[in-house]
N, C-alpha and C positions, 0 to 999 in steps of 0.2 A: 504494499499500500504506500503510496505517496503523500508526502506531509506538504502543507503549504510552505512555500519560502516566506520572508518577511514581507516581501512586496506583493506578493499573492494575499496575505491576511490582511495588509493594509487596504488594499484593494476593497475585500470583502467589509473590514470594518468602516471603511468609506462609503461604501453602498448602504450600509446599515444604517449609518448616520441620517443619510440622505433619506431613509424611509424605502430603499430599494431593496427588499428582501429577495424578489426573485432574482435579481442582478446578483445579489451576492451567492445566492444558491448556485446559479450558473457558473459563478467565477470559481468556486468550491470544486464544482463539479470537472470543470475544465483541468484544474490544476491537480486534482487527486484522483481522477478517474473512477470516481465513485458513483454509484448510482443515484438516482433521484432520491430514493428514500433516505439513504445514508447523508446525503447532503442536507436536506431538510432535517434530518434530525440533528446534525451538527450545528446548523443555522439557528433552531429553534433552542439548542440547549446554549448556546453563545449569547442569544440577545440578551437574558436576563443578568447574565455576568456582566454585559457591557453596559446596562442600563444602571446596573447597582454601581459600578465604578464611576460613571458620569451621566446622571440623568438627564441633565440639560442637552447634552451633545446627542443622546439616542432618544429625545422626546418621540420624535417622529414614529419610529420602529415600536417604541414603547404603546404608544395611543393607537397604533394601527389595529389592536384586537384580533379577530378571527381570521383576517385575511383572506384569500381566496375562497376556502371552505364556507364563509359566511355568504358571500356573494353567490355561490354556488345554491346556499340552500334558500337564499332568496329570490333567486331566478325560478328554482324547481316550485315555491309556494307561489310565485305569479302564475306560471304556467298552469299550475293547477286550478288556479283560482278560474283563469280564462277559459280553461275546459270545462268547469262548472257550469260556468255562464252560458256556454254555447250549447251544452245539454239540455239547458232549462228550456 
């Protein structure tokens, strides 16, 4: 398993500071050749550590909440409501 270089870790941290979680996962995956699940787990574990260390810098990512999964759930609920209206 490859590890992140200092420059790659800085890129991950910078992406997270800007609230770009998906970009951070992408950088990690490319650098380490890990799968999506492992990369996501790494980033998810890293976020609370960064927020604890410097809450102001990582404010965007700390407030982002559920991320993509929340958006997917919302979309499914909207589609279900639309389907129910069409059937009525």
